[in-house]
C-alpha positions as CSV (number, residue, x, y, z in Angstrom):
1,M,0.0,0.0,0.0
2,G,1.4,3.4,-1.0
3,K,1.5,6.5,1.2
4,M,-1.8,8.0,2.1
5,N,-2.6,11.6,1.4
6,I,-4.9,14.0,3.2
7,E,-7.9,13.2,0.9
8,D,-7.5,9.5,1.7
9,L,-7.5,10.2,5.4
10,E,-10.6,12.5,5.1
11,K,-12.5,9.7,3.3
12,I,-11.6,7.2,6.0
13,R,-12.7,9.7,8.7
14,E,-16.1,10.3,7.0
15,Q,-16.7,6.6,6.6
16,G,-16.0,6.2,10.3
17,R,-18.3,9.0,11.2
18,Y,-21.1,7.6,9.1
19,K,-20.8,4.2,10.6
20,M,-20.7,5.6,14.1
21,A,-23.8,7.7,13.4
22,L,-25.6,4.5,12.3
23,R,-24.7,2.8,15.6
24,Q,-25.1,5.6,18.1
25,G,-27.5,8.3,16.9
26,T,-31.2,8.7,17.1
27,G,-33.6,8.2,14.2
28,R,-37.1,7.2,13.1
29,V,-36.2,3.5,13.3
30,R,-33.9,1.6,15.7
31,I,-32.7,-1.9,14.8
32,I,-31.2,-3.9,17.6
33,V,-29.3,-7.0,16.6
34,H,-29.1,-9.5,19.5
35,M,-25.4,-10.5,19.8
36,G,-25.1,-12.7,22.8
37,T,-22.8,-15.7,22.4
38,C,-25.7,-17.8,21.0
39,G,-26.6,-15.0,18.5
40,I,-23.0,-14.6,17.3
41,A,-22.7,-18.4,16.9
42,A,-25.9,-18.5,14.9
43,G,-24.8,-15.7,12.5
44,A,-25.7,-12.4,14.2
45,R,-22.6,-10.6,12.8
46,G,-23.8,-11.3,9.3
47,I,-27.2,-9.9,10.3
48,L,-25.6,-6.7,11.7
49,T,-23.6,-6.4,8.4
50,A,-26.7,-7.0,6.3
51,A,-28.7,-4.3,8.2
52,M,-25.9,-1.8,7.8
53,K,-25.6,-2.6,4.1
54,E,-29.3,-2.1,3.5
55,I,-29.1,1.3,5.2
56,E,-26.1,2.3,3.1
57,L,-27.6,0.9,-0.2
58,R,-30.9,2.7,0.4
59,G,-29.2,6.0,1.6
60,L,-31.3,6.0,4.8
61,H,-30.3,8.6,7.4
62,D,-33.1,8.0,9.9
63,V,-32.3,4.3,10.8
64,I,-30.0,3.4,13.6
65,V,-28.4,0.0,14.1
66,T,-27.2,-1.1,17.5
67,N,-26.6,-4.4,19.2
68,A,-27.6,-6.0,22.5
69,G,-26.8,-9.1,24.4
70,C,-28.8,-12.3,24.6
71,A,-32.6,-12.0,24.4
72,G,-33.1,-15.3,26.1
73,L,-34.4,-17.1,23.1
74,C,-31.2,-18.9,21.9
75,S,-33.1,-21.4,19.7
76,H,-34.5,-18.6,17.7
77,E,-31.2,-16.9,16.8
78,P,-30.1,-14.9,14.9
79,M,-32.6,-12.3,15.9
80,M,-33.2,-8.5,15.7
81,T,-35.7,-6.1,17.1
82,V,-37.2,-3.3,15.1
83,E,-38.5,-0.2,16.9
84,V,-40.3,2.4,14.8
85,L,-40.8,5.8,16.4
86,G,-44.5,6.3,17.1
87,E,-45.4,2.6,17.0
88,S,-46.7,1.1,20.2
89,A,-44.3,-1.8,20.6
90,P,-41.1,-3.2,19.0
91,V,-41.1,-6.3,16.9
92,K,-38.7,-9.2,17.4
93,Y,-37.7,-11.0,14.2
94,V,-36.2,-14.5,14.4
95,Y,-34.3,-17.1,12.4
96,L,-32.8,-14.3,10.2
97,T,-30.8,-14.4,7.1
98,A,-29.5,-11.5,5.0
99,E,-32.4,-12.0,2.5
100,K,-34.9,-11.9,5.4
101,V,-33.3,-8.6,6.6
102,K,-33.8,-7.2,3.1
103,R,-37.4,-8.1,3.1
104,I,-37.9,-6.6,6.6
105,F,-36.4,-3.4,5.4
106,D,-38.7,-3.4,2.4
107,S,-41.8,-4.0,4.5
108,H,-41.4,-2.8,8.1
109,V,-38.6,-0.3,8.0
110,L,-39.7,1.5,4.9
111,K,-43.5,1.0,4.9
112,G,-44.3,0.4,8.5
113,Q,-45.8,-3.0,7.8
114,V,-44.7,-5.8,10.2
115,T,-43.2,-8.7,8.3
116,K,-45.3,-11.2,10.1
117,E,-43.8,-14.3,8.6
118,F,-40.5,-13.6,10.4
119,A,-41.9,-12.0,13.5
120,L,-41.8,-13.9,16.8
121,E,-43.9,-11.4,18.8
122,V,-44.5,-7.8,19.5
123,V,-42.6,-7.2,22.7
124,S,-43.5,-4.9,25.5
125,E,-40.2,-3.2,26.4
126,K,-39.2,-0.2,24.4
127,T,-35.8,1.6,24.4
128,H,-36.5,4.1,21.6
129,S,-38.3,7.3,22.7
């Protein structure tokens, strides 16, 4: 790899800022990928990557991706919870793949329609205000 110039460093900085904003900011939608040991073993890192890729591909600036530990449903991993500002309760999605994440974005994240075929339940706790 050759020497980096100031423009290269600025690109790296902006990419880092964008990724941090996706993981720490506030937005219309918060996606929580469950990444306890069981979730990671079942593929949660790929789900996290797929969610961030969907945000980037679609140019979404109001969707935040974060992670949490075990949700206590190890046999249903990998899982993620989708919280939409103004909706009464978050939705927990189970047995996920990158393709299912894409479909959840198409339906729930963009249109506000729960993707029932992948939803385990509507949960009562809420972290997004």
